[in-house]
N, C-alpha and C positions, 0 to 999 in steps of 0.2 A: 498465421506465422507461423514458420518453420523452426524446428528446435535449436536450441543453441547450444553446440558443445561447450562445457565445461570443464576445465581443465588447472591446473596451480604447476605449471614446471615439468609439467611433460607434457610437451604438444610440439609439432612440425609448423616451420613457416618455410614458405619456398618463395623466392624471390624472382619473378620472372622478367629480367629489362633486356635491352639491345645491346652489345659490343660496341665498346668503344663509348659508352654515356655517361662514365666516370661513376658508376653506378656498384662499383666492384669494393672499394672503401669505404663506402656508407656501405653497404652491406657487411662488412667486414667487422665494420666498425659495433652495428647491432647486436653481432655475434657477441664479441669481446664486450659489452657494454654489460649481460646479461653472466656471462662468466666471473664479473667483477663484483655481482651481488651474491657471488658462491654459488652457483648453477651451471654445473659442468651444461657444455654446448658440443655439438660435433658437426661441423659444418662441411659442405660440401659444394667446390665450385665446379658446375659445367657450362663448358667454354665451346665454344666453336672455331677450328685453327685455321680463319681467316683475322683480319684485324678489326676490324670494324664491319657495324653495321648487320651481324646475324644473330640469331636471339644466342641467352644466355640465361643460365637457373643460377641460384644459389640458393642450399638448401639447409636449414639450420633446424637441428635435431635440440631440441630446448629437455634436459632430462634430468634430473636430479634425482633418480633413481642408477644413473648410469651408462645404462646403455647407449654404448657411444658409434653403433650399423646404423644404416639407415632401417628404420621402420617400416617404409613402404606408405600411401597415401597423405595429402597433405590436406594440415586441418585452419593453414592461414595461408592464402596464397596472394601477394602482394602483385597482378597485374598490370606491369608495368609494358608490355610491346602490344599493342594488337597485333600485331603477326602472329601472335600464338594464344592470344585468349580461347579461340573452342580447345584448344589440346588443355590450358592453363586449370579450365573452369571445369575438366573431365577430372583432373585430378583430384579435388576438394573431396571430403569425408563430407556425407548428409547431416547437416548442422553447423558445418563447417562457416569459413568467412572467405568474403573475395573484399579484399581491398584495390581500389582501383582511384585514379583520377575524375571527378568527377566533373570538372568543367564545361564539359560538352555531356546535354542529356544523351539517354541509351534506352533504347525501346526494350520493355519486358522481356521481350523474347530472345534478347543479350544474354541474361540472367537464368540460373537456374531454379524451378521453385522451394526445392526442398535447402538452400542456403543461404545465409546472411550474407548482406549484401551492404559495406560499409564504404561510402562515396565521398571524397575529400578533395576540391578542385585546386589540384597542386600546381596546374599550369596558372591557373587564375591569383594564383597569390604570387608566382613568379613573377608573372608579367606585370602584376601593382607593384614590384618594390624592386625589378632590376628591369635593366635596360638592354644588356649587353647579353647576349643570345647564347655564349660560351658559361656566360655567371647563372642564367636562367637553365639550363640542363644539367650543370653541377650543384648549382644548390637546391634544386628539384627530391636529389633523391637525399642530401641531409634534412629538407623540412617532411619527406616519408617517415623518416626516423623519428621525429620528435613528434609525429601523429604517432605512430607507433607508440612510441616512447608513453604519451596517455594512456592509451589504450588497453596497453597491456601493465602497465603500472612500472614500467623500466626508471628504475632513477635516475634523472634526469645529470645528476652531479658526479653521477659515473661514468656519463657521456661527456661532459664537460673533461673530466680529469685526461679520457682520452685524447681528447684533443691541446689539451695543455702538454701533456708529452708528445703529440704527432707535430705541432708547432711551439715547441718550444723554441724562445728567441723571434717568434715570429707575431709578435702580438695581431699585426694587420688580420693575417689569415685567420688565428686562433678568434677572435673578433666576430668576423664575419662568418665562420661555420657557427659559432656559438645564435647569431642571428638568426640562422635558416632555420636551426633546431628549434627554435622558442616561436618561429613562424608558424610551424606544423604543431608545437603546444598550445598556445595561443587560439588557433583557430579551435580545433579540438574540444579545447575549457570551453569556448563562446560557442560553440553550437552544434556539440554535440553530447549523448550523454554516455561516460567512459565505457559505463557498462553493455556497451553494448558490442560489447567482444568478451566474450567470459572466460577465454584464455589467461591465465596471468601468472607473472613474475612477482615470486615472492625472495625475500630473502633468506640464505640457507648456509650452508659450510658443508657442501656436499663434494667442492674440490681440493680439499687437502692440500698437499704440498706437492699436487702434481704440476707437469709443465704443460703448456699449450707448443706446439711444435711442429715442422713440416717434416714426411721422411725424408727432403732429402737432404733438408740441411742438415739433420742428426744422422745419415750416414757419413755426409763430408767429416764430419765433425768426429765421429768415431774411427774413418782411417785418419786423420789427422792422432787422433792418440791410438792408435792401431801404428802408428810408424811410418806410414807412408810417407816419403820423398818425391813422387814424381806422380802424377796428374801429367795423362795424356787425353784430349777431348775431341770431337769435332759435335757443334750443337744439334742439338735433334730434341723435339718435345718426346715424352716431356720431364730429362734428364739434364737440362742443360744446367737449371739450377743447381743441381747437386756440385759439379765443377766451380761453378761460384762460387757458393758457397764454401768449397774447402782454398780455393786461394782467399778468401776474405777471412778464412778462421786462421790459415799459413801467416798471411799481414800480421794478426795480433801475436801468434804462439810460434811462428817458425824463424825471428832473427833474431842473431846472435844479439843476446844483449850489448857487448862494446862495441862489438862494429858496426851492425846493422846491416850486416850482410844477411841475404834471402840466404835459410838452409833448404830448399827444398825447388821445384823445377813444376809449371802448370806451362803446358804446350797445347794450345789448338791446332793441330793437325790439319793435316787441307784434306784428310775425309778420313774416316773410318778405321779405312784401311792401315792407314799411316798412323792413325793414335796407338793401335793394337799393336801394331808392330816396335813401335817406341818404348809399349808396354812391356813387351815381351823381353826387349834389347835393356832397360832397367832391371826387371829380375835376373836377366841371366850374369850383370856384372855387379848382382847383389842389394840394389836397392827395390826397399817396397813401392808399388807401384801399381795404377789399377787406372782403369777408365770407366767411365759411367757411359751410358748407352738407351738405345730402345731395339725393340724388333727389327727393325728393316738394316741397324747397325750391327746387330748377331749376325744378320746373313752376310751382309757383307766383309767381316770378321773371319768367318768359317777358317778358311785357310790356315793363318795365319796361328788361330785356337790350335788347328790340329795338328801345329806345326810345335807349338810349345806344348803340345799330349805328348807328344810324342819323342821330343828332345829332352822333357820334363823341366821346366821352366817354368818356377812361379807367377803366377797374374793373378790379377782381380779383377772383374768384371761385373756392372753394378748394373743388371739392367731395370730402368722403370719400364714397364712392360704396358704397352699400349693397344689399341682393338687392328687388326690385323685383317689378310694377309697384305704384302704388299705395301702403299703408304696406307691404308684402311683407315682408321677414325682417329689420328694424330692426337688427340685431346680426350679423348675416351679411356675408357679401363679395363683390361683385360688380362686373364692369369694363361694367357694363350701361347706362350715363347716354351713350355715345356721342353717340350720333344725336342726342339731347334735347340737348346741350350745344353741339354742331357747331351744329346746325343749330336753336338757340333763338330762338323769335319766329315772328310771323307774315310772309308774303312772302318774299321773298330773302335769306338771310340763309347767312353762313357764319362761322363763330367759330375763334379760335387756342385752341388746350389745350395745355397741356403733360402729360407723363406722364411721372412720377420712377419710377424703379426700388426709392427705398428711404429711409431720412432721410437719409443726405445731400445728395440729389436734390431732398428735399423742401425742405432748408434753402437752395439754389442754386436752384430754379426756385422759389420763395417772393420771393426779390428780382429773378431775372431775368422773374417774371410783371408785377411792379412798371416795370421796366424797358421792357418791350413794349409793354404797355396803355397810357403817355406818348407811346413812340415812333410806336405804331400807330394813337394816340388810338379805343383797340374796348374791349370790355370781353374780357379774357384768362381762360382756365380752366385751375387747377389739379388736372389728375386724379388724385387719388392714393384709395385705399379704405381698409376697415376695418380689414384686415391688414396693411399699410403704416401706417396711422394710430393705430391703438389695439394695438397690439404691438409689446415691445421688441425692437429688431434689432443686431447689430453693423454698422458700417460708417464708413467713412475720418473721421477729423478735422473737422468742420468748418473752411472756409479763409476767412479776408475780406483783402483789400488795403484799407487804409484811405486809400489815396491814390486810390481806385477814384471819379468820377463818377457820380452817378445820370444817368441817359439822361431828359432831360425831353422830348427830340424837339424839333419845329420849333415854340417859342412867342414871339413876337413880344414883344418888352422896349417899353416908350414908347422909346426911344432908337431902337430900328430903327422902329417906324412912325412917327417923326418923320423919317426919313432916306429913308426908303420915298417914289419918284416916281412908283408905281403904288398906283390903290386898291387898299385893301387886301382879299381876298376869302376868307372863311372855307371854304368850300368849293372853291376852287379851286387846280388841280394846275396846281405852277409849274415842277415836274422830272422827271414822268410817273412818280412813282414811284407814284402816286394818294393817298400824305399832306398833306393842305392845311397851311397854317398856321393858328396859333389864336392865341387870347388869353387872357390871365389878365380878370376881371371887376375892374374899374378902372384898364386899365395905362396908359388913355392919356386926358385929359379929353375930348378931341373927335376921336380915333380910334382906328380897333381894334373897335367895339363891332357884334355882329352880334344877330339874337333865334336862339334856340335852339327849334329845335322839331322834333316828330315825323313834321308832315307833309312833302310834298314841297317843294324851296327851289331855287334856281338855284345857283350858284357863289357869291354873295357874298349867300346866306344871304338871300333874299327869296321869300318865298311863292310857288311857282308851279302850275298842274298840266299845263302844256302836255307833252305827249309825250315830246318831242325832250329838255327839260330835265330828264326824272327821267329818260330811257336816258343821256345825260351822267354824268348821277352816279350813277345805277347800275353802270356801269361802271368808274369810277373805283373803286368801293370794290374791284371786281375786280382791278384794278391793285393797291389797298392787299393785299389778299388775298396777290396773288402778292410781293410784294415781299416778305410774311410767311414765305413759303418758303424764303429764304435769312440771315434774320436769328435766326430759331425756333432752338433747340437741334438738331443734327442728331444723324442714327441714328449708330449705333455697329454698326460691323460684324465678326462676330467667323470669320473666315475657317476651313473644315474642313480638315483635315489633309493633305486628297488631293481633287486635282482630281475637281468634284463639279458635274450637271447639277439638281443639290436644295436647296431653300434651305427656310429658316423664318423666318418674322418673327414677334416680340412686341412687348409693351410693360408694361410697369409691374409691378403686381406678380408678373408671373407670371415674370418675368428669373429670380429664386431657385431656382424648378425648375428652369427652361431652363436656365441653368448644366449642371447636374447631369444633365440630360435626356440635351443635346447630349455628355455625356464618355461616357454609358453606351452612348448608340447609336455613336459614335465606336468603344467596345470591343468591340459587336456586327459592325461592317465599312458600319456607315452613316453616309457620311460627307455633312455638310449645313454649306451655308454659312449663317449665322446673324445676320440686321441686327435690329435691336433698336432700334425707332421712340421718338422723346421728342417729339414734337412731330405736332401738324397745326396748319397743311394742310402734305400733306406733302412733303417735300424732293423735287427730281429726284433725287436718290440711288435711290429707292423706285421711282421708276419703272424705272431703268437696273436694277436690281438681279433685278425681276421679268423683265424683257426678257432677261437674261442666267439664266436657267433655264426647265426644263419642264416643273418641279412645284415650285411654292411653299406651302408650310404656312403659314395664320396660325392661328395661338392667341391666344384671348381666353378670356374669364370673362363669358359671355354668351351667353343662346340662340340669339340669330337672327344672328351672327356681324358684331354694328355696325360695327365696324372693317372687315371685308371689305368690306361697303357700302358705304363709302366711297370706300373702295382702287379696288374695280370702277369708282362711280362717276366717277371724277377722274381715273384713267388710261387709262379703255376698255380692260382687262384684260379677256380671256377666261376668262369665267367656272370655265370646267373646269381652268384653271391654276392656281385659288387653292383651294386645299383648307383649308375651315375643319376646326380641331382646336378643339370648344367644350368647358367646363366653367362647371355654374351650379346646383351646388346649397346653394353658400354657404356652403362651404370654399372654403380658397384651394389652389389647383391641386396636385398633387403631380406630382415627376417620374416615378414609374410611371406618372401616367395620362396626358402627354405621350409618354412612351416605347411605350406599347402601343399608344397610336392611331397613331399616327407607323408601328408596326410593323405594325399592321395595315391599312392605307393601303397599304403598300411590300410586303407578301409577294403578295397576287394579282399583281402587275405580274410578283413574282421568278421566280416559277413559269409563268408564262406564257414567259417569256424562257428559263426550262431549256426 
């Protein structure tokens, strides 16, 4: 008999299903029921870009110790897809468990000798209970949730409460789902020993006041609170739900209480070019506006983004990154748009980017980006990705200070213009920070007007192709980018527990796995100072961090080390000092991958030292 993995509130369950089979809601029900027992979970949905028929997976990290990143490896595989059986089997840890539909006998050669096999005749139970083919397919998913609830000690009352919330006022659906749940529970209780699986859920109080939310939803709400009144977008995976969530939030929060009139505009444009054009037009008029898109959308938007940069018009672009290039992997995650966003457009450009690590920062940065875009008079990118955007994550509750005033930056009013002794210069730097004053259209009947153009101009917006005039404008834009270094969100330092000359830099959705990897490395005697970047341009803190260490690992989810390229370019650091740790297969990075990669690099140095 194989050894049994034993764990309480600390294991990984992975569901292997077929897309379109109705499994998604059942798998989420499984995760939420554990959460309701006070045990943190971190689920991730891995799905194909077609509508139906291809493999899909749902991985649930049960993690009372608080690690919300992917660990790597699977302790219990719920194998419901014959197409992926062989590959799914490989992922199971030695001593782990395979749960499968045992309606048809399978030869021993289909199993691994070092894992524990748990078979439940799901199809037979369905066929004996239901006559409708669609019911058989849908309720099979609920039946396996019921069976797992017995094997893992999940309280069925929590599942029933979730059913009650989902089907409130729809008693027929409520009763039928509870019936399917009990079919699975009853079969296991009558035919199996629940201790066959030694992975158990025990009630805890480890969730606290945290909330369970998707990053796209959080970013949309952040835009609402940040004062956005215009959203123009074109549907693209994985960002579409962000614009839809913004519209939903606005319907609740942005209608005049007396008249019922909407105080916002959400426009589904004919393409990405039109959407960014609308955002720039709204920003030019003084509205706070944003678009949500992904990598291919950014590619199409670059000419307009260059216009906003050179004409100095606020715009916020939320880029929910996916696998590329071209169409790439629409339903997989990467951090591979770093260079395309930092340098978007022809000519010399540099754009501000924000890197949220979780839904809480998606909310915060949604609002912050609108402030920064207004203050800096430039496009600002919020660089989230599919892993954060489309997966539920536990995070701190959102906070908002109702007394907070929007930072509209250097905007001259009619009174300001009237009182000014000097001539208004739209691109005149009056205080050395590179940011000129601007006016909204129609501010004053005779003063403060200017011609907005994408061609070269002087300090007073007058067309000019003179070399010194062009250089003067471009150098002012550099000064503005330098100003952004100190007003964008600053890096977060996690110091090691012992003095060290080794450091690691990371950002965005690598953060949850990185937190666990750092703990594991500490346990193995590898001490590393860690710096989480939250924005580009790079804060002066980053240069100091690199200077203070002999070796700095840079963890990112793309092939070419794109952030590393920016770091080397901007800091002039020794390339041998900045060691890339790159993960780019489209799945979220794991703590094991990070730990193994860093240990693999350090091991030869340790041997040489010995």
